[in-house]
BAMIKE-638548 format. One record per residue: residue in three letters; x, y, z of N, C-alpha, C in turn. Coordinates in steps of 0.1 Angstrom, whole numbers, padded with zeros to 4 digits, always signed. Example, Ala and Ser with C-alpha at 12.3 -4.5 7.8 and 13.67 -1.06 7.14 Angstrom:
<pts>
ALA+0132-0057+0078+0123-0045+0078+0132-0033+0078 SER+0128-0022+0071+0137-0011+0071+0129+0000+0079 
</pts>
This chain:
<pts>
MET+2361+0475-1971+2361+0489-1972+2347+0495-1968 LYS+2336+0488-1973+2323+0492-1970+2320+0492-1955 LYS+2325+0481-1948+2323+0480-1934+2331+0491-1926 ILE+2342+0495-1931+2350+0505-1924+2342+0518-1926 LEU+2337+0522-1937+2330+0534-1940+2317+0534-1931 THR+2310+0523-1930+2298+0522-1922+2301+0525-1908 GLY+2312+0518-1903+2317+0520-1889+2320+0535-1886 LEU+2327+0541-1895+2331+0555-1894+2318+0564-1893 ALA+2309+0561-1902+2296+0569-1902+2289+0568-1889 LEU+2288+0556-1883+2281+0553-1871+2289+0560-1859 THR+2302+0559-1859+2310+0566-1849+2308+0581-1849 ALA+2307+0586-1861+2305+0601-1863+2292+0605-1858 ALA+2282+0597-1861+2268+0600-1856+2267+0600-1841 PHE+2273+0591-1834+2273+0590-1820+2282+0601-1813 ALA+2292+0605-1820+2301+0615-1815+2294+0628-1813 PHE+2283+0631-1821+2276+0643-1820+2263+0642-1811 ALA+2261+0631-1805+2250+0629-1796+2251+0637-1783 GLU+2240+0643-1779+2240+0650-1767+2234+0642-1756 ASN+2237+0645-1743+2232+0638-1732+2225+0647-1722 TRP+2214+0642-1717+2206+0650-1708+2203+0641-1696 ASN+2204+0646-1684+2200+0639-1671+2189+0648-1665 GLY+2177+0641-1663+2166+0649-1657+2155+0640-1652 THR+2144+0646-1650+2132+0639-1645+2123+0636-1656 LEU+2119+0623-1657+2110+0618-1667+2095+0622-1663 LEU+2088+0629-1672+2075+0634-1670+2065+0628-1679 ASP+2052+0628-1675+2041+0625-1684+2038+0638-1692 GLN+2041+0638-1705+2039+0650-1713+2025+0655-1714 THR+2015+0647-1715+2001+0651-1715+1997+0658-1703 CYS+2001+0652-1691+1998+0659-1678+2005+0672-1677 PHE+2018+0672-1681+2026+0684-1680+2020+0696-1689 ASP+2016+0692-1701+2010+0703-1710+1997+0708-1703 GLN+1989+0700-1698+1976+0704-1692+1979+0712-1679 GLN+1988+0707-1670+1991+0714-1658+1998+0728-1661 ASN+2007+0728-1670+2014+0740-1673+2004+0751-1679 ALA+1995+0747-1687+1985+0756-1692+1976+0762-1680 ALA+1972+0753-1671+1964+0757-1660+1971+0765-1649 LEU+1983+0761-1646+1991+0767-1635+2000+0779-1640 LYS+2003+0779-1652+2013+0789-1658+2026+0789-1650 ASP+2030+0777-1646+2042+0776-1638+2048+0762-1641 SER+2058+0761-1650+2063+0749-1654+2069+0741-1643 GLY+2075+0747-1633+2081+0740-1621+2070+0732-1614 LYS+2059+0739-1611+2048+0732-1604+2042+0721-1612 ALA+2041+0724-1625+2035+0714-1634+2044+0702-1635 ALA+2057+0704-1635+2066+0692-1636+2065+0684-1623 ASP+2064+0691-1611+2063+0684-1599+2050+0675-1598 ALA+2040+0679-1605+2027+0672-1604+2026+0661-1615 CYS+2036+0660-1624+2034+0651-1635+2045+0641-1637 ALA+2048+0633-1627+2058+0622-1628+2052+0612-1638 ALA+2061+0606-1645+2058+0595-1655+2053+0583-1647 THR+2044+0575-1653+2039+0563-1647+2040+0552-1657 ASN+2037+0540-1653+2037+0528-1662+2027+0530-1673 THR+2017+0538-1671+2007+0540-1682+2009+0552-1691 THR+2020+0559-1688+2023+0571-1696+2027+0566-1710 SER+2022+0574-1720+2025+0570-1734+2033+0581-1741 ALA+2032+0593-1736+2039+0605-1742+2048+0611-1731 PHE+2061+0611-1733+2070+0615-1722+2077+0629-1725 ALA+2081+0635-1715+2089+0647-1716+2101+0646-1705 LEU+2111+0653-1707+2122+0653-1698+2125+0667-1693 GLU+2125+0669-1679+2127+0682-1673+2142+0682-1669 VAL+2149+0691-1674+2164+0693-1671+2166+0707-1667 GLY+2169+0709-1655+2173+0722-1650+2162+0733-1653 GLY+2150+0730-1652+2139+0740-1654+2134+0740-1668 LYS+2141+0734-1678+2137+0733-1692+2131+0720-1694 VAL+2119+0720-1701+2112+0707-1704+2114+0704-1719 TYR+2118+0692-1723+2120+0688-1736+2110+0676-1739 LYS+2103+0677-1750+2094+0666-1753+2102+0655-1760 LEU+2098+0642-1759+2104+0631-1766+2096+0628-1779 ASP+2103+0625-1790+2096+0621-1802+2089+0607-1800 ALA+2082+0603-1810+2074+0590-1809+2083+0578-1807 ALA+2094+0577-1814+2103+0565-1812+2109+0566-1798 SER+2112+0578-1793+2118+0580-1780+2108+0576-1769 ASN+2095+0579-1772+2085+0576-1762+2084+0561-1761 ASP+2086+0553-1772+2086+0539-1771+2098+0534-1762 LYS+2109+0540-1764+2121+0536-1756+2119+0539-1741 ALA+2113+0551-1738+2111+0554-1724+2100+0545-1718 SER+2090+0542-1726+2080+0533-1721+2085+0519-1718 THR+2093+0514-1727+2100+0501-1724+2109+0501-1712 ALA+2117+0511-1711+2125+0513-1699+2117+0514-1686 LEU+2106+0521-1686+2098+0523-1675+2091+0510-1671 LYS+2086+0503-1680+2079+0490-1677+2089+0479-1673 GLY+2101+0481-1676+2112+0471-1671+2118+0474-1658 ARG+2113+0485-1652+2119+0489-1639+2115+0478-1628 ALA+2124+0476-1619+2121+0467-1608+2113+0473-1597 ASP+2114+0486-1595+2107+0492-1584+2094+0500-1589 ARG+2085+0492-1595+2073+0498-1600+2064+0504-1589 THR+2057+0514-1592+2047+0520-1582+2035+0511-1582 ALA+2030+0508-1570+2017+0501-1569+2005+0508-1574 PRO+1995+0502-1579+1983+0509-1584+1977+0518-1573 GLY+1974+0530-1577+1968+0539-1567+1978+0547-1559 GLU+1990+0543-1559+2001+0549-1552+2007+0561-1560 LYS+2009+0572-1554+2015+0584-1561+2029+0581-1565 PRO+2032+0582-1578+2046+0579-1583+2056+0589-1578 GLY+2068+0585-1576+2078+0594-1573+2085+0599-1585 LYS+2095+0608-1583+2103+0613-1595+2111+0601-1601 ILE+2111+0601-1614+2119+0591-1621+2130+0598-1628 MET+2142+0595-1625+2154+0602-1631+2158+0594-1643 ALA+2161+0601-1654+2165+0594-1666+2177+0601-1672 LYS+2185+0592-1679+2196+0597-1687+2193+0595-1702 VAL+2192+0605-1710+2188+0604-1724+2200+0608-1733 SER+2203+0601-1743+2213+0604-1752+2207+0605-1766 GLY+2210+0615-1773+2204+0617-1787+2206+0630-1792 SER+2197+0635-1800+2198+0649-1806+2185+0656-1803 GLU+2186+0669-1803+2175+0678-1800+2173+0688-1811 SER+2160+0690-1814+2156+0700-1824+2143+0706-1820 ALA+2143+0719-1819+2131+0727-1815+2124+0722-1803 GLY+2132+0718-1793+2126+0714-1780+2121+0700-1780 THR+2124+0692-1790+2120+0678-1790+2133+0669-1792 ILE+2134+0659-1783+2146+0650-1783+2143+0638-1791 LYS+2152+0634-1800+2152+0621-1807+2162+0613-1800 ALA+2158+0604-1791+2167+0596-1783+2173+0584-1790 ASP+2186+0583-1788+2193+0570-1791+2191+0560-1780 THR+2192+0565-1768+2190+0556-1756+2183+0564-1745 VAL+2175+0556-1737+2168+0562-1725+2172+0552-1714 GLU+2179+0557-1704+2182+0548-1692+2176+0554-1680 LEU+2169+0546-1672+2164+0551-1660+2174+0549-1649 GLN+2174+0559-1640+2184+0558-1629+2178+0556-1616 
</pts>
């Protein structure tokens, strides 16, 4: 009975998960560029995530969501596991990601981070 209740609770939790598809950004760069440029679109274009990024954000249709600490770890692991890494000194391209989880006050708590 306990296993059934646990399974139902997990199923219910995942049933309410939201999904976002967007561009993975370097959050620190984005915050700095957005403050300087006063244009989130240009800031997002200038701040693609890299293998050294430790704080991530996700730009979805012009809106930028920050990832929480645990989600940053998931994004970092996914990024470092990519087969098509950018060479040192080379400008990184846009990295598309699918994130599933929950959002509160502009911050996503991700269950999964998948790079596309």
